[in-house]
SEMARVEX-522293 format. One record per residue (C-alpha): residue in one letter; x, y, z. Coordinates in pm, whole numbers, plus 32768, in hexadecimal, padded with zeros to 4 digits. Each point is the difference from the previous one (the first is absolute). Layout:
<rs>
AXYZ
...
</rs>
This chain:
<rs>
MA674B1182C88
T7FB88165806C
I8069805C8161
T7F5F812180B9
A80C380F780D1
S7FA77F40813C
D806B7EA97F81
P81517F618052
L810D7FC07F00
P7FFD7EBC7F38
S811F7F7280D1
A7F34803B813B
Q7ED97F3C7F71
R80BF7EB97FDC
T7FCF7EEF8101
A811E7F6280BE
G80E27F287F2B
E7F9A80987EB3
T8114807A7F1C
P7FD981537F53
A7FF1800A7E86
G8106810F7FC8
P816B7FC97F9C
G80F47F848107
S7EE57F9B80E8
R80207F718160
P7F017F6E80F4
V7F3280F580CA
S80AE80648144
P7F627FEA815D
V7FE1817D8004
A7F3F7FF77EB8
K7F177EF68092
Q7FC180DD812E
T7FC9812D7F1E
N7EF97F3D7F3D
A7F217FE88131
V802E816B8068
Q7FB8808C7EA6
A7EDB7F147FC9
A7F6580788145
Y802B816B7F9A
A7F7F7FC67E9E
A7EC97F57808B
T7F9E813A80C3
A807F81197F1F
A7F0180C97F40
P80227FF47E83
V809C81237F48
T7EFB80CA7F42
P80A9811B7F3E
G7F1A81277FCE
A7F94812F80C3
E803A7F6F815E
P81407F8F80B2
D803A7E888018
A80297F418146
E817C7FD47FFC
E803081707FB1
L7F5A8058814C
L80AD7F0280E1
P809F808A8140
R817A7FF28025
T80057EC980DB
D7F347F3D7F01
I80D7807F7EE2
E813D7F8380AD
S7F617EB0804E
L7F9D7FDC7E93
Q815B806E7F8F
L80A67EF080CF
Q7F1E7EF37F71
R803980707E9B
L817380418035
Q80377E9D807B
A7F467F7A7ED1
T80C180E27F11
I81587F9D8081
S7FA57E907FF1
H7F7380327EA1
A813F80AB7F88
Y80EE7F0C80AD
E7F4F7ECC7F7D
N7FD080737E99
I811E80EC7FA0
A81657F7E7FFD
A809181618019
Y7F51803A814E
R80657EAC8081
E816D80437FAD
L7FEF815D8097
Y7F657F888146
D80D57EC78021
A813880D67FDA
A7F7E80E98112
G7FA27EDD80E1
V7E8C80548011
G7EC47F547F8D
P7E84800A8021
D800C7F718163
D80C081368072
L7ED980E67FBF
Q7F337FF68140
T7FC181758037
L7FF681317F1C
E814B80718096
D809F7EBC7F85
L7FE980887E9D
S814380C18045
K80BA7EB08008
F7FC57FD07E8B
P80E380937EF1
F7F96811D7F1C
T7FAE7FDD7E8F
D802881047EED
K7FFD802C7E87
E813D7F327FDE
F7F527EDD80AD
L7EF780097EED
R80FA803A7EE6
R80C67ECB8067
A7EBC7F3B7FE2
Y7FAF80917EA6
P7F0D7FC37F66
F7F1A7F1680C4
Q80D27F50810A
S7F7380E8810D
F7E9C7F817FC7
A7F6B7F22810F
V7EF57F607F24
P80127F3F7EB7
M7FEA80D97EC8
E7EA97F747FA8
Q7F7B80B78133
V8096814F7F99
R7F0280DF7F53
R80CD813B7FC4
I816B80717FEE
H808481628030
A816A80737FF7
S80DA8130803D
S80A580B97EE0
G814E7F54803A
T80C2813E7FAC
T810A7FB08107
G801B7E8B7FB7
K7F157EDA7FF0
P7E9980688047
T7F547F91813D
V7EE07F1A7FA4
V7EC47FDD80CF
G7EE77F067FD8
Y7E977FEC8078
T7F0F7EE38035
E7E8A80307FD1
G7FE480378177
D811D80FD7FFC
I7F5380CB7EEF
D7EB67FFB80BC
R80A480788144
W80C0810A7F41
A7EC080887F67
T7F567FF78155
L811780C480A9
L801280FC7EE5
A7E878030801E
R802F80318177
C8106810E7FBE
L7F2780B47F04
R7ECE800080E1
F80D680798124
S807B811E7F23
G7EA0806A7FA3
V7FB27F3F7EC1
R7E977F887FF8
P7F4E7EE67F48
G7F7480967EC3
D811881027FD6
I80AB80267EAF
V81767FD48035
H810880717F05
N81207F0A8027
A8143809B7F7A
Y80ED7F0780A0
G80C97F407EFF
Y7F7A7EB07F8D
G80DE7EDA7F9E
L810F7F5B80D3
F7FF0812580F6
T7F0A7FA28116
G7F5E8158801A
G7F0A7FFE7EE1
L7F6A7EA3801C
G80128001817B
A7F3681418014
H7F187F8A7EEA
Y7F8F7EC780B6
G7FD880BF8146
I7F2381097F5E
E7F1E7EF47F71
K7FFD7F40814B
L7F8B813C80B1
G7EDF80217F0D
A808081357F4E
T802C803B7E8A
V81647FFB7F7B
I808A80C27ED7
P813B7F337FAC
M80C581227F6E
S81617F998070
G811F80FD7FF7
G806C80EE7EEF
Q7F31809B7EE5
T7FCA813780D2
E7F1F80AF7F03
K7F217ECA7FF7
Q7FF97FFC817C
I7F7F81668001
Q7EF77FB17EFB
L7F7C7ED380C0
I7FF880BB814A
Q7F3C81157F53
D7F127F117F4E
F7FD27EDC80F4
K7FFC80DC8139
P80A27F1180FB
R7FE780578170
V814A7F518056
I81587FEC7F60
L81157F03804E
C8166804C7F95
T8152806C8086
P8005815580AB
T80FF80917F0E
Y7F307F957ED5
L7ECE80AB8091
L80CC81428013
A80657FC97E96
L7E8E7FDE7FA9
A7FB7814880B3
D810480AE7F25
A7F6D7F5E7EC9
F7EA28079805C
R807F81658024
H80C67FE47EBB
A7EBA7F9F7F52
G7F5481318091
L7F3C7F358100
D7FEC80328177
P80547EB680B3
R7F34807B8129
E7EC47FEF7F2F
T80067E8E7FA3
S7F177EF8808F
L811E7F7480D5
E7FCB80068178
L80FA7EFC8077
G815C7F827FA4
V80967EBC8085
L817080287FB8
G812F7F218033
A81277F437F66
E80FA81108068
P805380C3813D
W7F5481518023
T7FF48108810C
E7EEB80C080B1
E806A812E7F34
M7FC37F377EC3
R7EA87F9D8086
H7FA7816F8038
E8077805A7EA2
I7F2A7EED7F65
Q7ECC805680CC
R801E81717FA4
S80377FAF7E90
F7ECF7F1E7FD9
N7F25805F812A
I7FFB7E92806B
T804F7F2A812E
A814A7F477FC6
C80437EBB80BE
D812F7F1F8006
I80037E8E7FA9
Y812B7F1C8038
G80747EB77F76
L811C7F4F7F53
S7FFE7EE27F0A
E80CB7F0F80D4
I7F068018811F
M7EC380127F2C
G7FE681437F3A
P7F3381348056
G7F147FCA8124
V80F07F9A8115
A7FA0814480B3
G7F0B811A7FC2
E7FAC8154808F
S7EBF8083809D
A7F5F811D7F3C
Q7F8080948147
R814A800680BD
Q810E7FFE7EF2
D80F37F9D8114
G80C67EEA7F58
S7FB57EB57F5A
V7F6C7EEC80D8
I80B17EB17FCF
W7F087EE17FE5
E80A37F2A810A
D7F0F7EDE7FD9
H80CB7FB77EC4
F815780A0803B
R80E98010812B
P80D7813F7FF8
E8147804880B5
I80E4812F800B
I81757FB5800E
D813E80CB8011
P807E7FDB7E97
I81697FE38078
S7FEF7F2B813C
E7EC07F4A7F92
E7F7C80218163
V7E8580088024
L7F97815D8074
P7EE2805E80EA
L7EB7809D7F91
G803081687F92
H81717FE17FA0
H8073804E7E9D
G80A57EEA7F3C
E7FD87F0E7EDF
L7EB07F597FC7
V80007E827FFB
F7ED07F2C7FA2
T7F957E988031
T7ED17F867F3F
L7F037F3580C6
T7F0F7F7B7EF8
K80C87FE67EBC
E7FF27EA97F5C
A80D680167EC6
L811180E88085
P801E8017817A
M80F88111805D
I80997FF1815B
R80B7812D8094
Y802080AA7EAD
R80D2813C800C
T7F47810E7F3E
H81138109802A
D7EE780FD803C
L804E80E58127
T7EDD805280E6
R7F797FB4815B
L7EDA7F418094
L7EF780BA80C7
P7ED27F9480D0
G7EB87FD47F47
T7EF781127FFD
D7ED07FBB7F21
R80597E8D800E
P809A7FD6815D
G80587E927FC9
H80E3804F7ED8
R813580DB8015
R804481247F17
M812F805A7F2F
G809981588016
R805A80AF7EBC
I81167F4E7F43
T812880EA8016
G80CE7F4A7EFA
R80A57EB47FBA
S81367F7E80AB
D808D7FAB7EA6
D7FA181587F6D
M80B380CF8105
I80E881077F6E
I814A803080B7
L807B815A7FA7
R814B80678098
G7FB87F348138
V7E9380708025
N7EE47F087FD2
L7ECC80837F4C
F7ECB7F7E7F4A
P7F3B808F7ED9
T7ECC802780DE
Q80C180F380DD
I804280DE7ED2
E7E937FDE7F97
E7F85806B8157
I80D7813A7FFA
A7FC280557E90
L7E867FF28023
G801A81018115
V808A81007F07
P7EC480807F4F
E80B0808E7ECD
L80887EAA7FA0
S7F3C7EDA7F75
P7FFB7E988084
H80BB7F887EC9
F81717FCF804B
Q812A7F1C7FC2
L813A7FBC80CA
R81447FEF7F38
L81387F7280A6
T814D804B7F5B
R81718000805E
P809981247F41
S81497FE580C0
T804D7F4B8145
M7EB7805A80AD
D7EA07F8C7FB9
Q7F0881087F8F
L7E837FF88021
T7F3680D57F0E
V7E8B8027803B
R7F5880477EB4
I7EA6808B8049
E7EFC80B17F2A
R7F7481558053
R7E87801F8009
P7F7680947EB8
E7F74813780A6
V8147805680B1
P80F480ED7F4B
R815C7F7A7FBD
E80B380F580E6
Q7F167FAD8122
A802D7E8A7FC1
E817D80248007
A7FE980A58155
A7F237EE08071
G81067F0B7F82
A810880A980D6
E7F167FE7812A
L7FCE7E8C7FBA
A81797FC88000
R801C80BB814A
Q7EED7F3080A3
I809B7EB97F88
K814A8069809C
V7F58805E814A
K7F0D7EDB801E
I80CB7EE37F67
G8161807A803D
S80907FEB7EA2
S8033810D7EF9
C7F787FD57EA1
Q7FC380C07EC1
V7E9D80557F93
S7FB680267E8E
V7EAD80A37FC0
E7F6B7F6D7EC1
E7EE880737F20
P7E9F7F728030
E7FC77EAA7F60
S81727FD67FAC
L80437ED480E2
A7F8D7E9E7FB7
R7EA77FA2807B
S7F9D7EAE808F
S7EFC7F127F77
G80477F0F811E
K81187FFE80FE
L80CF813D7FE1
R817B7FFB7FF4
R807F811380E7
V81767FB6801B
Y80FA80047EE0
D81537F90807F
E810C80607F05
R812A7FDE80E9
R807D7EBE7F5D
R7FFF80887E9E
</rs>
């Protein structure tokens, strides 16, 4: 059964007294019965989603209608998770809450948070809310810090994912008929296949290049002449260097638009990319546990932050220490609840991404994300000062003699921690001039962040390049 973006979840389609088919099932609660009628009424009047050149109906809903739809889908999602996933039932029973306690959107704050450890404890498939015969695809994290987090998708989940990705691409300026060079990694990582299906759903042509093989990337861009490229922002900068190394001007390619994500990047990085390729660069946001790329996308006209598609996701900003929900406009940790996921509903999932929510502009019904300033679990504490790699990036890209390629090395040579910023000089800048620029960078870091560091100016192309997500921080203090 394929479910459109306007349809309720499978648990909301059952009639009173029916028992769900998933593991650890229970009878449908009174709230779920009430939700059935509300969602059925909405589904009967909602316009169908038609990915293509024009916005769909739910994308253009006003804020009041978005919040009404969120409440209906949130009630169905919590019932779906509670009835079909033992881990949720145990979590909520221990907290003394259940589906009947969700009567308003504000009631969501009564429910406990989830995180990667919640999924790892349910490894591999105990977090799924549907039988395995209904799961059509599985993705997973790398598992470099322990068991991987595993995510599953029903046929309906995959269709909605492609629809939302197509919505993001169109919003960022991709058109049906465009040729799109997809350099996100394929495989268990959600980026490549997620973008692939969205490109096709939009009606564009996809070049499924994946990451790496930089010389081949350059050849295909030269030969196939795509209008659009999808990859991480740091890899696009690596491609710009590779073009120049091959004696080619990256500003003279067929590329007009880049839709870039999978890692935090600053406005200074955007300006560097746009100057290097003479393109418009837009952000796209997502994470595997919530769906993959396509949770939020940025307008090519405004470039004022990614719009969260709140007909499918309910965002919150919390204080990462106190876990208090913060008002609109306040900086904190981003938390997501999925509203239409069948196989893997995620409720109050802590992303650890630090940002803020802002009022909608091009899509007034949906709120925007500010730039991600870092991750609460990637924060560097250096001699009592908190800092993030994006802060260094923002300052470094303001020093014209230095390139955007840098690494942060943390060591403990004696009793005090030491931060060394290793950063390449630009090829056209003499060594002596670059050294003076490095001293200026160290001074600005001290003034703007409040911590002293060493700056080591490296030769062009001497630091590692990214073919996907770039590693910025090398912490050697424990060695």
